[in-house]
C-alpha positions as MATLAB code, in Angstrom:
seq = 'MCAENSVVKSRAQLWDWGQAHLDELVDYTLELQQEVCRLRDSAAQNSSNSSRSPSTDRPETPKPKSLRRKSGRPSGGQPGHPGRTLQSSEKPQHIQIHPLRECECGEDLAQEPALDFERRQVFDLPTLLLECTEHRAEIKECPNCGRTSRAPFPHDLNAPVQYGKNFRALLAYLYDAQVGASLRIRQMGQEMFGFAISEATLQKARQEQYDALEPFENRLVEILPQEAVLHADETSVPINKVNHWLHVLCTPLLTFFSVQPNRSKEAIQAIGIIPRFAGWLMHDFLSSYLSFENCLHTFCKVITQVDCDPSGRKGCPSRAWRRYSSTGRPCLRKVEI';
ca = [
     -47.785  -17.270   -5.967;
     -48.464  -20.771   -4.642;
     -45.352  -22.516   -3.337;
     -46.351  -25.868   -4.801;
     -46.357  -24.524   -8.345;
     -43.300  -25.640  -10.374;
     -41.465  -23.453  -12.906;
     -42.199  -25.711  -15.899;
     -45.892  -25.545  -16.778;
     -47.923  -26.504  -19.790;
     -50.137  -24.115  -21.731;
     -53.237  -25.735  -20.264;
     -51.941  -25.343  -16.695;
     -51.185  -21.675  -17.227;
     -54.643  -21.135  -18.734;
     -56.393  -22.814  -15.809;
     -54.247  -20.882  -13.325;
     -55.109  -17.580  -14.985;
     -58.803  -18.360  -14.923;
     -58.699  -19.178  -11.207;
     -56.051  -16.749   -9.854;
     -55.061  -14.115  -12.416;
     -53.121  -11.984   -9.919;
     -50.910  -14.936   -8.969;
     -50.175  -15.642  -12.647;
     -49.169  -12.014  -13.186;
     -46.795  -12.130  -10.179;
     -45.376  -15.402  -11.461;
     -44.742  -13.868  -14.887;
     -43.001  -10.822  -13.399;
     -40.702  -13.041  -11.324;
     -39.775  -15.043  -14.406;
     -38.981  -11.834  -16.305;
     -36.689  -10.672  -13.518;
     -34.937  -14.045  -13.470;
     -34.436  -13.970  -17.248;
     -32.925  -10.481  -17.047;
     -30.593  -11.556  -14.254;
     -29.402  -14.614  -16.191;
     -28.884  -12.571  -19.373;
     -26.803   -9.977  -17.517;
     -24.730  -12.712  -15.893;
     -24.129  -14.477  -19.209;
     -23.021  -11.205  -20.833;
     -20.374  -10.482  -18.202;
     -16.688  -11.100  -18.874;
     -13.368   -9.713  -17.721;
     -13.705   -6.577  -19.898;
     -17.054   -5.352  -18.519;
     -17.085   -6.631  -14.936;
     -14.799   -7.547  -12.053;
     -14.520  -11.144  -13.241;
     -11.055  -12.638  -13.694;
      -9.899  -13.303  -17.285;
      -9.592  -16.974  -16.333;
     -13.410  -17.178  -16.154;
     -13.927  -15.906  -19.714;
     -15.650  -18.362  -22.020;
     -14.136  -19.150  -25.443;
     -16.898  -17.216  -27.186;
     -16.158  -14.052  -25.201;
     -15.676  -11.200  -27.716;
     -12.255   -9.701  -27.983;
     -11.904   -6.442  -26.051;
     -12.143   -3.339  -28.175;
      -9.150   -1.051  -28.156;
      -9.575    2.257  -26.339;
      -7.076    3.915  -28.670;
      -8.415    6.428  -31.136;
      -7.345    6.666  -34.760;
      -4.422    9.057  -35.157;
      -4.873    9.644  -38.867;
      -1.311    8.494  -39.569;
      -0.564    5.564  -41.907;
       0.199    2.200  -40.358;
       3.778    0.991  -40.028;
       6.954    2.811  -39.023;
       6.659    6.575  -38.720;
       9.208    9.171  -39.922;
      12.075    9.341  -37.458;
      11.460    5.837  -36.130;
      14.857    4.209  -35.435;
      13.856    0.901  -37.046;
      15.584   -2.450  -36.680;
      17.666   -2.688  -39.859;
      20.535   -5.180  -39.767;
      23.742   -3.174  -39.419;
      27.120   -4.138  -40.861;
      29.965   -5.129  -38.560;
      33.305   -3.304  -38.390;
      35.039   -6.482  -37.170;
      33.705   -9.543  -38.998;
      34.826  -12.915  -37.639;
      35.601  -14.265  -41.103;
      36.649  -12.646  -44.404;
      36.260  -14.457  -47.711;
      37.958  -12.997  -50.812;
      36.337  -13.546  -54.210;
      39.140  -13.095  -56.820;
      38.577  -11.410  -60.183;
      40.383  -13.570  -62.745;
      39.304  -12.115  -66.075;
      38.217   -8.782  -67.549;
      35.079   -8.445  -69.657;
      37.349   -7.960  -72.662;
      38.973  -11.339  -72.011;
      42.262  -10.030  -70.520;
      43.781  -12.196  -67.720;
      43.658  -10.300  -64.386;
      44.804  -13.101  -62.073;
      48.182  -11.449  -61.417;
      46.919   -7.869  -61.169;
      46.660   -6.288  -57.676;
      43.199   -5.396  -56.320;
      42.455   -1.669  -56.233;
      39.617   -1.945  -53.710;
      36.845   -4.264  -52.505;
      33.070   -4.095  -52.593;
      31.800   -5.512  -49.326;
      28.723   -7.565  -48.514;
      28.165   -9.235  -45.153;
      26.196  -12.315  -44.149;
      25.182  -12.995  -40.552;
      24.648  -16.694  -39.965;
      24.943  -19.346  -37.310;
      28.088  -21.437  -37.138;
      27.730  -25.172  -37.547;
      25.768  -26.398  -34.542;
      27.979  -29.014  -32.952;
      28.529  -29.954  -29.340;
      32.251  -29.682  -28.660;
      33.715  -32.243  -26.310;
      36.261  -31.026  -23.772;
      38.127  -33.727  -21.877;
      39.247  -32.805  -18.366;
      42.292  -34.664  -17.082;
      43.194  -34.476  -13.417;
      46.800  -35.276  -12.723;
      47.635  -38.277  -10.565;
      50.990  -38.157   -8.831;
      52.954  -40.130   -6.269;
      54.456  -38.278   -3.360;
      58.233  -38.883   -3.154;
      58.089  -38.264    0.608;
      55.317  -40.608    1.811;
      54.642  -42.618   -1.341;
      50.962  -41.741   -1.331;
      49.169  -41.450   -4.699;
      46.979  -38.354   -5.032;
      44.698  -36.861   -7.701;
      44.122  -33.191   -8.526;
      40.560  -32.028   -7.809;
      38.102  -31.520  -10.676;
      36.021  -28.330  -10.911;
      32.980  -28.519   -8.637;
      30.500  -28.763  -11.532;
      32.179  -31.861  -12.993;
      30.530  -34.647  -11.049;
      30.142  -37.403  -13.661;
      32.440  -39.217  -16.103;
      30.364  -37.848  -19.028;
      27.899  -34.941  -18.869;
      26.461  -31.981  -20.788;
      28.068  -28.573  -20.250;
      26.431  -25.643  -18.448;
      25.788  -23.649  -21.644;
      23.880  -26.501  -23.250;
      21.938  -27.168  -20.057;
      21.016  -23.484  -19.877;
      19.721  -23.657  -23.472;
      17.497  -26.621  -22.591;
      16.002  -24.764  -19.631;
      15.510  -21.614  -21.726;
      13.649  -23.473  -24.467;
      11.397  -25.213  -21.942;
      10.520  -22.312  -19.636;
      11.149  -19.038  -21.480;
       9.956  -20.267  -24.900;
       7.344  -22.674  -23.455;
       8.702  -25.551  -25.512;
       7.269  -29.029  -25.143;
       9.574  -31.581  -23.535;
       9.183  -34.057  -26.399;
      10.011  -31.426  -29.028;
      13.073  -30.168  -27.171;
      14.428  -33.696  -26.874;
      13.643  -34.269  -30.543;
      15.575  -31.086  -31.388;
      18.598  -32.397  -29.479;
      18.545  -35.586  -31.508;
      18.061  -33.932  -34.903;
      20.328  -30.881  -34.516;
      23.109  -32.218  -32.311;
      22.861  -36.004  -32.627;
      22.326  -36.553  -28.902;
      19.292  -38.228  -27.350;
      18.435  -36.013  -24.359;
      16.577  -37.756  -21.558;
      13.644  -36.266  -19.641;
      15.723  -36.440  -16.444;
      18.475  -34.346  -18.057;
      15.966  -31.705  -19.150;
      14.337  -31.447  -15.731;
      17.711  -31.353  -13.981;
      18.762  -28.452  -16.225;
      15.601  -26.567  -15.222;
      16.261  -27.221  -11.527;
      19.804  -25.861  -11.884;
      18.517  -22.594  -13.337;
      15.877  -22.379  -10.607;
      18.518  -22.769   -7.906;
      20.812  -20.253   -9.637;
      18.066  -17.599   -9.529;
      17.544  -17.856   -5.778;
      20.121  -15.169   -4.831;
      18.589  -12.805   -7.408;
      15.093  -13.495   -6.070;
      16.200  -12.797   -2.504;
      17.814   -9.575   -3.636;
      14.574   -8.442   -5.299;
      12.677   -9.031   -2.061;
      15.170   -6.682   -0.385;
      15.208   -3.806   -2.885;
      11.638   -3.698   -4.297;
      10.127   -2.376   -1.015;
      12.482    0.609   -1.356;
      11.082    1.667   -4.755;
       8.857    4.730   -5.117;
       6.222    2.997   -7.287;
       5.381   -0.699   -7.634;
       3.019   -2.276  -10.148;
       1.087   -5.319   -8.884;
      -1.105   -7.830  -10.661;
      -1.954  -11.519  -10.662;
      -3.387  -14.106  -13.029;
      -4.520  -17.686  -12.702;
      -2.256  -20.509  -13.853;
      -2.988  -24.268  -13.715;
      -0.334  -26.436  -12.059;
      -0.921  -30.198  -12.192;
      -4.578  -29.451  -13.016;
      -4.956  -27.338   -9.857;
      -5.603  -23.616  -10.215;
      -2.886  -21.374   -8.719;
      -2.154  -17.656   -9.019;
       0.944  -16.085  -10.556;
       1.659  -12.802   -8.758;
       3.852  -10.121  -10.318;
       5.460   -7.057   -8.741;
       7.502   -4.897  -11.066;
       9.166   -1.608  -11.911;
      10.349   -0.511  -15.376;
      13.623   -2.380  -14.702;
      12.834   -5.172  -12.216;
      10.213   -7.940  -12.229;
       9.393  -10.387   -9.442;
       7.167  -13.455   -9.934;
       5.684  -15.676   -7.253;
       3.247  -18.595   -7.505;
       0.706  -18.767   -4.676;
      -2.327  -21.008   -4.077;
      -4.670  -17.999   -4.189;
      -4.696  -14.185   -4.376;
      -5.724  -13.472   -0.801;
      -4.071  -11.032    1.571;
      -2.288  -13.947    3.231;
      -0.764  -14.995   -0.111;
       0.478  -11.438   -0.750;
       1.928  -11.302    2.764;
       3.771  -14.580    2.157;
       5.639  -12.962   -0.750;
       7.055  -10.439    1.723;
       7.317   -7.316   -0.455;
       4.086   -5.296   -0.175;
       3.903   -5.525    3.673;
       7.267   -3.666    3.786;
       6.443   -1.223    0.969;
       5.637    2.422    1.750;
       5.452    3.978   -1.728;
       2.688    4.105   -4.360;
       1.214    0.692   -5.212;
      -0.469    0.623   -8.637;
      -3.023   -2.165   -9.091;
      -6.652   -2.964   -9.863;
      -9.482   -2.903   -7.319;
      -8.700   -6.300   -5.772;
      -9.595   -5.987   -2.091;
      -6.476   -7.887   -1.035;
      -4.334   -4.940   -2.203;
      -6.611   -2.336   -0.654;
      -6.309   -4.021    2.756;
      -2.665   -2.922    3.110;
      -2.511    0.426    4.915;
       1.293    0.694    5.007;
       1.439    1.990    1.408;
      -0.343    4.479   -0.838;
      -2.709    3.201   -3.513;
      -3.179    4.250   -7.110;
      -4.997    2.491   -9.906;
      -4.077    1.569  -13.459;
      -5.510    3.653  -16.290;
      -7.718    0.918  -17.765;
      -9.457    0.394  -14.419;
     -10.123    4.100  -13.866;
     -11.520    4.431  -17.400;
     -14.130    1.801  -16.550;
     -14.770    3.697  -13.304;
     -17.536    5.730  -14.926;
     -19.464    2.660  -16.118;
     -23.103    3.843  -16.042;
     -24.541    0.326  -15.881;
     -23.923    0.039  -12.131;
     -23.168   -3.676  -12.360;
     -22.216   -5.346   -9.117;
     -18.458   -5.352   -8.618;
     -17.697   -2.708  -11.245;
     -14.763   -0.396  -10.416;
     -17.041    2.576   -9.763;
     -18.435    0.922   -6.637;
     -15.031   -0.289   -5.487;
     -13.692    3.228   -5.974;
     -16.429    4.686   -3.830;
     -15.847    2.098   -1.097;
     -12.129    2.886   -0.984;
     -12.623    6.656   -1.199;
     -15.060    6.574    1.718;
     -12.314    5.279    4.027;
     -10.546    8.663    3.922;
      -7.212    7.037    3.070;
      -5.029    8.870    0.536;
      -5.465    7.850   -3.052;
      -4.278    9.094   -6.420;
      -6.244    8.785   -9.616;
      -3.311    9.303  -11.988;
       0.433    8.765  -11.689;
       2.947    9.699  -14.364;
       5.787    7.176  -14.416;
];
């Protein structure tokens, strides 16, 4: 095909080209067909049928189909399921007596003793009010030297007026755990408690919880490398409009999160858990995990089910599996936890 020929051509140009050089026109057509097929395959890829990250999925990407098969049982709770029915309390905080004053026949029963009670219980929130506790530190004069001294306040009382630790913990919980918007949380404080919460107060409450979790985080870094099996994964998360990666390492009882600028081997090393781990690491086929030779590797069930993908698309788990298996390093296709 001539190099000077552009992709966009009119019908007349194609006709003239075919009359003069039919073989070049045929080659040109075959190249265009190959390019169309490549673009169609690329457009059809998403996180469910290729190695692409879920963060690259377009809004129109179809929802993944469940791999579960129909069991033939009706939907809903099955026989023997424990359920979540509200249970009565043996020690209610409050008891309210409803007196029986008159019989159906009209007889006055106000002075008659009750034979028994029929009980019904209501679980409800108490009135939501912020209680104010005033702390008073004694000031005394020493009879020996005449010096005036004041008793120390608790270490967390560092202002004349402040919100208590329980309320500050609630603010942080609503913002981070429940992903509440700052404006709505402050609006809630005004409407439910009658206090206008500032943005600085909300962010300070979050920082306090962050600092309080540091000892727990350090402890996880110590004990997770000693586990027999660790599950690892990562997902993209935008921070100040810049893409970062949220890494997770977990067991059935413990979960460790870490935000890193990427999901490279260097980022995983900076977390400090996998480089000291010698057990089974369960993950997907991300090459950053496979580069660690100090631990044994196994792969999650969803990934190994896609392993037999007959399409042979570039980056599909079947190829990654073959690359890893060819190294001769130990691997396990299935682990029962």
